C-alpha positions in Angstrom: -10.8 -7.3 0.7 -9.0 -7.1 4.0 -5.8 -8.9 5.2 -7.7 -12.0 6.5 -9.5 -12.3 3.1 -6.2 -12.0 1.3 -4.7 -14.7 3.4 -7.6 -17.0 2.6 -7.3 -16.2 -1.1 -3.6 -17.0 -1.1 -4.3 -20.3 0.7 -6.9 -21.2 -1.9 -4.6 -20.2 -4.7 -1.8 -22.4 -3.4 -4.0 -25.4 -2.9 -4.5 -28.1 -0.3 -0.8 -28.3 0.5 -0.8 -24.8 1.9 -1.8 -24.3 5.5 -3.4 -21.0 6.8 -0.2 -20.4 8.8 2.0 -20.7 5.7 -0.3 -18.4 3.7 -0.3 -15.9 6.5 3.6 -16.0 6.7 3.7 -15.5 2.9 1.4 -12.5 2.9 3.2 -10.9 5.9 6.6 -11.5 4.1 5.3 -9.7 0.9 3.9 -6.8 2.9 7.1 -6.5 5.0 9.2 -6.5 1.8 7.0 -3.7 0.3 7.3 -1.7 3.5 11.1 -2.1 3.5 11.3 -1.1 -0.1 9.3 2.1 0.5 11.4 3.0 3.6 14.7 2.3 1.8 14.3 3.1 -1.9 11.1 5.1 -1.7 9.7 3.2 -4.8 8.4 -0.4 -5.2 7.6 -1.3 -8.8 5.6 -4.5 -9.5 5.5 -4.8 -13.3 2.0 -5.5 -14.5 0.5 -4.6 -11.1 1.6 -1.1 -10.2 4.1 1.2 -8.5 4.1 2.3 -4.8 6.0 5.5 -4.3 6.6 7.8 -1.3 5.3 11.3 -2.0 5.9 14.4 0.0 3.1 16.8 0.7 4.2 20.4 1.0 3.4 22.4 4.1 0.3 24.5 3.6 -2.3 26.5 5.4 -5.5 24.8 6.4 -8.7 26.0 8.0 -10.5 24.9 11.1 -14.0 24.3 9.8 -15.7 25.2 13.1 -14.0 28.5 13.7 -12.6 29.5 10.3 -9.2 30.0 11.9 -6.2 29.4 9.6 -4.0 26.6 10.8 -0.5 25.7 9.5 -0.3 22.1 8.3 3.2 20.6 8.4 4.9 18.8 5.5 4.1 15.1 5.5 4.9 12.0 3.6 2.4 9.5 2.2 2.4 6.5 -0.1 0.9 6.8 -3.6 0.0 4.0 -5.9 -0.1 4.1 -9.7 -1.9 1.2 -11.4 0.1 -0.8 -13.9 -1.2 -1.2 -17.5 -2.0 -4.9 -17.2 -4.1 -4.4 -14.1 -5.7 -1.2 -15.6 -6.8 -3.2 -18.7 -8.5 -5.8 -16.5 -10.5 -3.3 -14.4 
């Protein structure tokens, strides 16, 4: 499912009174709120669904696969997701 599919699903879920524009604004608002939570608090917990958390990957040495040369890889941050128990039970 991509963002366009998600918008269509939200529109169907909300019924005939919901326009595509309203569904799109709703999806964008939720995604923006999750993004703000990750930037600010570093954790967004949606009970029953899961938890998004900013994780730091340590600096390490990598290898160029073509030459075999060692390359330093900088520390980076990424977002991890842990599935909530309710969702896990449904999968």
